[in-house]
C-alpha positions as CSV (number, residue, x, y, z in Angstrom):
1,M,47.0,38.8,-49.1
2,L,47.3,36.3,-46.9
3,K,50.5,34.4,-46.2
4,I,50.9,30.6,-46.4
5,Q,51.8,30.2,-42.5
6,E,48.7,31.9,-42.1
7,I,46.5,29.6,-44.1
8,R,48.2,26.5,-42.2
9,E,46.9,27.5,-39.1
10,I,43.7,28.2,-40.4
11,I,43.7,24.8,-42.0
12,K,44.8,23.2,-38.4
13,L,42.3,25.5,-36.5
14,V,39.4,24.1,-39.3
15,D,40.5,21.1,-39.0
16,S,40.4,20.3,-35.7
17,S,37.3,22.2,-34.6
18,S,33.6,20.6,-35.6
19,V,33.4,23.5,-38.3
20,D,32.6,21.8,-41.8
21,E,33.2,24.7,-43.9
22,F,34.8,27.8,-43.8
23,V,34.7,31.5,-46.2
24,F,37.1,33.8,-45.2
25,E,36.6,37.6,-47.3
26,H,39.1,40.5,-47.4
27,D,39.8,42.7,-50.2
28,D,40.4,40.8,-53.4
29,T,41.3,37.7,-51.3
30,K,38.8,34.7,-50.4
31,L,40.3,31.3,-48.9
32,K,37.2,28.3,-48.4
33,L,38.0,25.6,-46.2
34,K,36.0,22.4,-46.6
35,K,36.1,19.2,-45.1
36,N,35.3,16.6,-47.1
37,S,35.7,12.9,-46.1
38,G,38.9,13.4,-44.2
39,T,40.7,16.0,-46.7
40,T,40.9,20.0,-46.1
41,V,40.8,21.5,-50.2
42,V,42.1,25.2,-49.6
43,S,41.4,28.0,-52.7
44,T,42.1,31.6,-52.9
45,T,41.4,33.8,-55.8
46,Q,42.4,37.1,-56.4
47,A,39.6,39.6,-57.4
48,A,42.5,41.6,-60.1
49,P,43.1,39.8,-63.1
50,V,46.8,39.1,-61.6
51,A,47.4,36.1,-60.4
52,V,45.1,33.1,-59.8
53,A,46.4,30.7,-56.8
54,P,46.1,27.1,-57.6
55,V,44.0,24.3,-55.3
56,V,46.0,22.8,-53.0
57,E,44.8,19.6,-50.7
58,A,46.5,19.6,-47.3
59,P,47.9,16.0,-46.2
60,K,45.3,13.6,-45.4
61,A,45.5,13.1,-41.6
62,P,44.5,9.7,-40.0
63,E,40.9,9.4,-39.8
64,A,39.4,8.8,-36.1
65,P,36.5,6.7,-35.5
66,K,33.5,9.3,-36.3
67,A,31.5,8.2,-33.0
68,E,34.1,9.3,-30.7
69,V,35.1,12.7,-32.0
70,V,31.8,13.8,-32.6
71,K,29.5,12.2,-29.9
72,A,31.8,13.1,-26.7
73,P,32.1,16.4,-26.7
74,E,28.6,16.5,-27.4
75,A,27.3,15.0,-24.2
76,P,29.2,16.9,-21.8
77,K,27.9,20.2,-22.9
78,A,24.3,19.2,-23.0
79,V,24.5,18.4,-19.6
80,K,26.3,21.2,-18.2
81,E,23.8,23.4,-20.1
82,E,21.2,21.3,-18.3
83,V,22.8,22.9,-15.0
84,V,23.3,26.3,-15.6
85,A,19.3,26.4,-16.6
86,D,18.8,24.9,-13.1
87,A,21.1,26.2,-10.8
88,N,20.0,30.0,-13.2
89,L,24.4,30.8,-13.0
90,H,25.8,33.3,-15.0
91,K,27.9,31.3,-18.2
92,I,31.5,32.8,-19.0
93,T,31.6,32.2,-22.9
94,S,34.2,32.4,-25.0
95,P,34.6,35.2,-27.2
96,M,36.3,33.4,-30.1
97,V,37.7,29.6,-31.4
98,G,40.8,29.1,-30.1
99,T,42.7,27.2,-27.3
100,F,41.6,27.1,-24.2
101,Y,44.3,27.5,-21.3
102,A,44.0,28.3,-17.4
103,S,47.1,29.4,-16.4
104,P,49.6,32.3,-17.9
105,N,52.5,29.5,-18.5
106,P,52.3,25.6,-17.4
107,E,54.4,26.1,-14.2
108,S,51.6,28.5,-13.1
109,P,49.0,28.3,-11.5
110,A,45.1,28.4,-12.9
111,F,44.0,31.7,-13.0
112,V,40.7,30.8,-11.3
113,K,39.6,27.6,-9.6
114,A,35.9,26.1,-8.6
115,G,35.0,27.9,-5.2
116,D,37.4,31.3,-6.4
117,K,35.8,34.7,-5.3
118,V,36.1,37.1,-9.0
119,G,35.6,40.3,-9.9
120,E,34.4,41.8,-13.2
121,E,38.1,42.2,-14.6
122,S,38.9,39.7,-13.1
123,I,41.6,37.4,-15.5
124,V,39.5,33.7,-15.3
125,C,41.5,32.2,-18.4
126,I,43.4,32.8,-21.9
127,V,42.0,31.7,-25.2
128,E,44.8,30.9,-27.8
129,A,43.5,31.9,-31.4
130,M,46.1,32.4,-34.1
131,K,49.4,32.9,-31.8
132,L,47.6,35.9,-30.0
133,F,46.6,35.0,-26.1
134,N,43.6,36.5,-25.4
135,E,42.9,37.0,-21.8
136,I,38.9,36.7,-20.7
137,E,37.9,38.8,-18.2
138,A,35.1,37.7,-15.7
139,E,32.5,40.8,-16.9
140,V,30.6,39.5,-13.2
141,T,31.4,39.6,-9.6
142,G,31.0,36.3,-7.8
143,E,31.8,32.9,-7.1
144,I,33.2,29.9,-9.7
145,V,31.3,27.7,-9.1
146,E,32.7,25.0,-12.2
147,V,35.4,25.1,-14.5
148,L,33.6,23.3,-17.7
149,V,36.5,23.0,-19.7
150,E,40.0,21.2,-19.6
151,N,43.3,23.2,-20.4
152,G,44.4,22.8,-23.5
153,E,41.1,21.9,-25.5
154,L,39.9,23.5,-28.8
155,V,36.8,25.9,-27.5
156,E,33.8,26.7,-30.0
157,Y,33.0,30.4,-30.0
158,G,30.0,31.0,-27.6
159,Q,30.7,27.7,-25.8
160,P,30.6,27.6,-21.9
161,L,33.8,28.2,-20.0
162,F,33.0,28.5,-16.4
163,L,29.7,29.2,-14.4
164,V,29.5,31.5,-11.9
165,K,27.3,32.6,-9.0
166,E,26.4,35.9,-8.9
167,A,27.5,38.5,-5.6
């Protein structure tokens, strides 16, 4: 059974992402989150006849202009994906949905920047998901050509993070 704090963390992640609906099933627990005009609805049920949790509505967040939220992030992605196709560069992508961090802590320099050489096991960034900090390795040998995301930015599964010119 999920703890209330875990459910709240999932709500925050879904709310700040472009995902409209999220379903999680594990053993006898089912969690379904669906964005509905600024409101996130959470419902959990158990298959066993012990108890059924009521529907909980998350507090309404102040609505941002939809044009800015939807269109602003998409334009840079399309341009950057075209660069990848034209230059035949390797993309290092995010293995999960989470928050991108370029350095191990705010006082430290970034793991890598444009022009840095990396090896297959070089750590290039951290993606934080549900309070777990996951170190992301380059998995190729080469030179970082471009960093595609900003520090602290929410990233999606499969989203390109870096462009690498393979050696």
